[in-house]
C-alpha positions as CSV (number, residue, x, y, z in Angstrom):
1,X,8.4,-23.0,25.5
2,X,6.9,-26.3,25.5
3,X,2.9,-26.6,25.0
4,X,1.2,-29.4,25.2
5,X,2.9,-32.7,23.8
6,X,5.1,-30.5,21.0
7,X,7.4,-27.9,21.5
8,X,6.6,-24.2,21.0
9,X,9.3,-22.0,20.5
10,X,8.4,-18.1,19.8
11,X,11.1,-15.8,19.1
12,X,8.8,-12.4,20.2
13,X,8.1,-12.1,24.3
14,X,4.2,-13.1,24.9
15,X,2.0,-10.1,26.1
16,X,0.7,-10.9,30.2
17,X,-1.5,-8.2,30.9
18,X,-1.9,-4.5,30.5
19,X,-1.3,-1.6,32.8
20,X,-2.9,1.7,31.4
21,X,-2.7,0.6,28.1
22,X,0.6,-0.5,28.2
23,X,1.3,-4.2,27.4
24,X,3.6,-5.8,29.6
25,X,5.2,-9.1,28.6
26,X,6.8,-11.9,30.2
27,X,10.5,-10.5,29.6
28,X,9.8,-7.0,30.9
29,X,8.1,-8.9,33.9
30,X,11.2,-10.9,34.3
31,X,13.3,-7.6,34.1
32,X,11.3,-6.0,37.2
33,X,11.0,-9.1,38.9
34,X,15.0,-9.4,39.1
35,X,15.4,-5.9,39.5
36,X,13.2,-5.8,42.6
37,X,15.1,-9.0,44.0
38,X,18.3,-6.9,43.3
39,X,17.1,-4.0,44.8
40,X,16.0,-5.4,48.0
41,X,19.5,-7.1,48.5
42,X,21.0,-3.9,47.9
43,X,19.6,-2.1,50.8
44,X,20.1,-5.3,52.9
45,X,23.6,-5.4,51.7
46,X,24.2,-1.5,53.0
47,X,22.6,-2.1,56.3
48,X,25.2,-4.9,57.2
49,X,28.5,-2.9,55.8
50,X,30.3,-1.9,58.3
51,X,33.5,0.1,59.1
52,X,35.8,-3.1,60.6
53,X,38.8,-4.5,60.3
54,X,37.0,-8.0,61.0
55,X,34.3,-8.0,58.5
56,X,31.7,-10.7,58.1
57,X,31.6,-13.5,55.4
58,X,28.6,-11.6,53.8
59,X,30.5,-8.1,54.2
60,X,33.8,-9.9,52.6
61,X,31.3,-11.5,49.7
62,X,29.9,-7.6,48.8
63,X,33.5,-6.2,48.9
64,X,34.9,-8.8,46.8
65,X,32.7,-8.0,44.2
66,X,32.7,-4.1,44.3
67,X,36.5,-4.3,44.1
68,X,36.5,-6.6,41.0
69,X,34.3,-4.4,39.4
70,X,36.3,-1.4,40.8
71,X,39.9,-3.0,39.8
72,X,38.3,-4.1,36.4
73,X,37.7,-0.7,35.3
74,X,40.7,0.7,36.6
75,X,42.9,-1.1,35.2
76,X,41.1,0.0,31.4
77,X,41.0,3.7,32.7
78,X,44.4,4.3,34.5
79,X,42.4,7.4,36.2
80,X,40.5,7.6,39.6
81,X,38.4,10.2,38.5
82,X,37.3,8.0,35.2
83,X,37.1,5.0,37.2
84,X,34.6,6.5,39.9
85,X,32.4,7.9,36.7
86,X,32.3,4.6,35.1
87,X,32.1,2.4,37.5
88,X,27.9,2.2,38.2
89,X,27.5,2.3,34.7
90,X,29.7,-0.7,34.3
91,X,28.8,-2.6,37.4
92,X,24.9,-2.2,36.6
93,X,25.5,-3.6,33.2
94,X,27.7,-6.3,34.6
95,X,25.4,-7.2,37.5
96,X,21.9,-6.6,35.7
97,X,22.5,-8.3,32.1
98,X,24.2,-11.6,34.5
99,X,21.1,-11.8,36.8
100,X,18.8,-11.9,34.0
101,X,20.4,-14.3,31.8
102,X,20.8,-16.6,34.9
103,X,17.6,-16.1,36.5
104,X,15.8,-18.3,33.6
105,X,18.0,-21.3,34.4
106,X,16.9,-21.4,37.8
107,X,14.8,-24.6,38.2
108,X,11.5,-24.4,38.1
109,X,11.1,-21.1,36.5
110,X,9.6,-22.1,33.5
111,X,6.6,-23.9,34.9
112,X,5.1,-20.9,36.7
113,X,2.5,-20.3,34.2
114,X,0.2,-17.3,33.9
115,X,-3.5,-17.7,32.9
116,X,-4.9,-14.4,32.4
117,X,-6.6,-14.8,35.7
118,X,-5.2,-12.7,38.9
119,X,-3.6,-16.1,40.1
120,X,-0.2,-18.1,39.3
121,X,-0.4,-21.5,38.9
122,X,1.9,-24.2,38.8
123,X,2.2,-27.0,35.5
124,X,4.2,-30.0,34.8
125,X,4.7,-30.7,38.2
126,X,4.8,-34.5,39.3
127,X,1.6,-35.5,41.2
128,X,3.6,-36.1,44.5
129,X,4.6,-32.2,44.1
130,X,1.1,-30.9,43.6
131,X,-0.7,-30.2,47.0
132,X,-4.2,-30.6,45.4
133,X,-3.4,-34.2,44.4
134,X,-1.7,-34.9,47.3
135,X,-4.5,-33.6,50.0
136,X,-7.4,-35.6,47.4
137,X,-5.5,-38.7,48.0
138,X,-5.9,-38.3,52.2
139,X,-9.3,-37.0,52.2
140,X,-11.1,-38.3,49.4
141,X,-12.5,-42.1,49.2
142,X,-15.1,-41.7,46.4
143,X,-17.1,-38.8,45.4
144,X,-20.6,-38.8,43.6
145,X,-21.8,-35.7,41.7
146,X,-24.8,-35.9,39.6
147,X,-25.9,-32.9,37.4
148,X,-27.8,-32.5,34.3
149,X,-26.5,-36.3,33.6
150,X,-23.1,-35.8,34.1
151,X,-21.4,-38.7,37.2
152,X,-18.5,-38.3,38.3
153,X,-17.1,-41.0,40.2
154,X,-13.9,-40.9,42.2
155,X,-12.6,-44.3,43.8
156,X,-8.7,-43.5,43.2
157,X,-7.4,-39.9,42.9
158,X,-4.9,-40.3,39.8
159,X,-7.5,-42.2,37.6
160,X,-10.8,-40.6,38.0
161,X,-13.5,-41.1,35.5
162,X,-15.6,-38.4,34.0
163,X,-18.7,-39.6,32.2
164,X,-21.2,-37.1,30.5
165,X,-23.6,-37.3,27.8
166,X,-21.6,-35.3,25.1
167,X,-18.6,-37.4,26.3
168,X,-16.1,-34.6,27.5
169,X,-13.5,-35.5,29.6
170,X,-11.5,-33.7,32.2
171,X,-8.4,-33.8,29.6
172,X,-10.0,-31.8,27.1
173,X,-10.2,-28.9,29.2
174,X,-7.2,-29.1,31.0
175,X,-5.6,-29.1,27.9
176,X,-7.4,-25.9,26.8
177,X,-6.5,-24.5,29.8
178,X,-2.7,-25.3,29.2
179,X,-3.1,-24.3,25.9
180,X,-4.0,-20.8,26.9
181,X,-1.4,-20.2,29.7
182,X,1.4,-18.3,29.1
183,X,5.0,-18.4,31.1
184,X,5.3,-15.9,33.8
185,X,8.9,-15.6,33.3
186,X,11.4,-15.7,30.5
187,X,14.6,-14.3,30.0
188,X,14.5,-10.9,29.9
189,X,17.8,-10.5,27.2
190,X,16.1,-12.8,24.7
191,X,13.4,-10.0,23.8
192,X,15.3,-7.8,21.3
193,X,13.6,-5.1,22.8
194,X,15.4,-5.4,26.2
195,X,18.9,-5.7,24.2
196,X,18.0,-2.8,22.2
197,X,17.3,-0.3,25.1
198,X,20.3,-1.9,27.0
199,X,22.3,-1.0,23.7
200,X,20.4,2.4,23.1
201,X,21.6,3.2,27.2
202,X,25.2,2.3,26.6
203,X,25.7,4.8,23.1
204,X,23.8,7.8,24.5
205,X,25.9,7.7,27.8
206,X,28.9,7.7,25.9
207,X,28.0,10.8,24.3
208,X,27.3,12.2,27.4
209,X,30.3,11.4,29.3
210,X,32.4,12.4,26.3
211,X,31.0,15.7,26.7
212,X,31.6,15.8,30.2
213,X,35.5,15.3,30.0
214,X,36.0,16.7,26.6
215,X,33.5,19.8,26.2
216,X,31.3,20.4,23.3
217,X,34.3,20.0,21.1
218,X,33.8,16.1,21.5
219,X,31.1,16.7,18.6
220,X,33.7,18.0,16.0
221,X,34.4,13.9,15.2
222,X,30.9,14.0,14.0
223,X,30.7,17.3,12.3
224,X,34.1,18.8,10.9
225,X,33.8,21.0,8.0
226,X,37.4,22.0,8.0
227,X,37.9,19.9,5.0
228,X,36.0,17.0,2.5
229,X,38.0,14.2,4.2
230,X,37.4,15.6,7.8
231,X,33.4,16.0,6.7
232,X,33.4,12.4,5.7
233,X,35.1,10.9,8.3
234,X,32.5,12.5,10.5
235,X,29.5,10.7,8.3
236,X,31.5,7.1,9.3
237,X,31.5,8.0,12.6
238,X,28.1,8.9,13.2
239,X,27.0,5.5,11.3
240,X,29.1,3.7,13.4
241,X,27.5,5.0,16.7
242,X,24.2,3.3,15.4
243,X,26.1,0.1,14.1
244,X,27.5,-0.2,17.6
245,X,23.5,0.0,19.0
246,X,22.7,-3.2,16.1
247,X,25.9,-4.6,17.3
248,X,25.2,-4.6,21.2
249,X,21.7,-5.3,20.5
250,X,22.1,-8.4,18.5
251,X,24.7,-10.1,19.8
252,X,23.4,-10.1,23.3
253,X,19.4,-11.2,22.0
254,X,21.3,-13.7,19.6
255,X,23.2,-15.7,22.3
256,X,20.8,-15.9,24.8
257,X,17.9,-16.7,22.7
258,X,20.0,-19.1,21.0
259,X,21.0,-20.7,24.4
260,X,17.2,-20.6,25.3
261,X,15.9,-22.8,22.1
262,X,18.8,-25.3,23.1
263,X,17.7,-26.0,26.3
264,X,14.3,-26.0,25.4
265,X,14.6,-28.5,22.5
266,X,16.9,-30.7,24.8
267,X,14.4,-30.7,27.9
268,X,11.9,-32.0,24.9
269,X,14.3,-34.9,23.6
270,X,15.4,-35.9,26.8
271,X,14.2,-34.7,29.7
272,X,16.4,-36.3,32.6
273,X,19.8,-35.8,33.3
274,X,20.9,-34.8,29.5
275,X,19.8,-31.2,29.8
276,X,22.2,-30.4,32.7
277,X,25.7,-30.1,31.2
278,X,23.8,-27.3,28.5
279,X,22.6,-25.6,31.5
280,X,26.0,-25.4,32.8
281,X,27.0,-24.1,29.5
282,X,24.6,-21.1,29.5
283,X,25.5,-20.3,33.1
284,X,28.9,-19.7,31.5
285,X,27.8,-18.0,28.6
286,X,25.2,-16.0,30.4
287,X,28.0,-14.4,32.1
288,X,30.4,-14.2,29.4
289,X,27.8,-12.0,27.5
290,X,27.2,-9.5,30.2
291,X,31.3,-9.2,30.6
292,X,31.9,-8.4,26.9
293,X,28.8,-5.9,26.9
294,X,30.3,-4.5,30.1
295,X,33.7,-4.3,28.9
296,X,33.1,-2.9,25.4
297,X,30.5,-0.3,27.1
298,X,33.8,0.6,29.3
299,X,36.0,0.8,25.8
300,X,33.7,3.3,24.5
301,X,33.5,5.3,27.5
302,X,37.0,5.3,28.1
303,X,37.5,6.4,23.9
304,X,35.2,9.0,24.2
305,X,37.3,11.1,27.3
306,X,40.0,10.9,24.6
307,X,39.0,12.6,22.0
308,X,40.1,15.7,21.1
309,X,39.2,16.0,17.4
């Protein structure tokens, strides 16, 4: 988010590369990366689950998560059949959104930059963490390069001097390279496209579940020609579904993007210690927003199964 000596904040996601003409933004790349990590973890967890009276700590942890989600859904539905259908969707919403919200808070994630080349470089690291500088300080005493009137003298790796005929410096080129770099990772839910996709999935599945439990009579809530009042209410119900999409998408996007901006500003103004409480607050907000999205979806799912218009 920060570029050069100033603070740069972009509301839209930044493009990294194209795949078959499809633009891949850093928010989309982050969602793919988190999904891949989650998939690997779930396959590993599944291989470690055993039917035993003395489960390991890892198995107890997995059972705690699954049991908590199952209990949460069952408390709302009060039906084993509904719970079995709802849990995969509610659990996926809750875990996917929470992990994407928390991933951008991992220390060091924002220092990974994509330069447009098939390599990823780390920037803004202390010199003692930079392997190139560390190796140079041990292996290089003095290097002189003469080419086209250019002389490079390195007596101290940290105070290299470059003298050229046109007086260009390494700092100028480094600034250009850094300016052209793009953050490889950015919170997926700080992109309105991601939250809009999640909202559409939630509302669409509400209709699917409604038909699954009620039958085609479910659509009578939208198209009821029995009397003018029922017809008007049906129109309002259709508008309500579209409003759910907008509400879902902008609530999640607004909260996560605002938190991203807050942390970026605090890191820019006071980069040491002060941002820590705000990061802790965003961990709470990220989990809360995932819970709100999942619970609202659960309520709408449950309401759809009770429609008998």
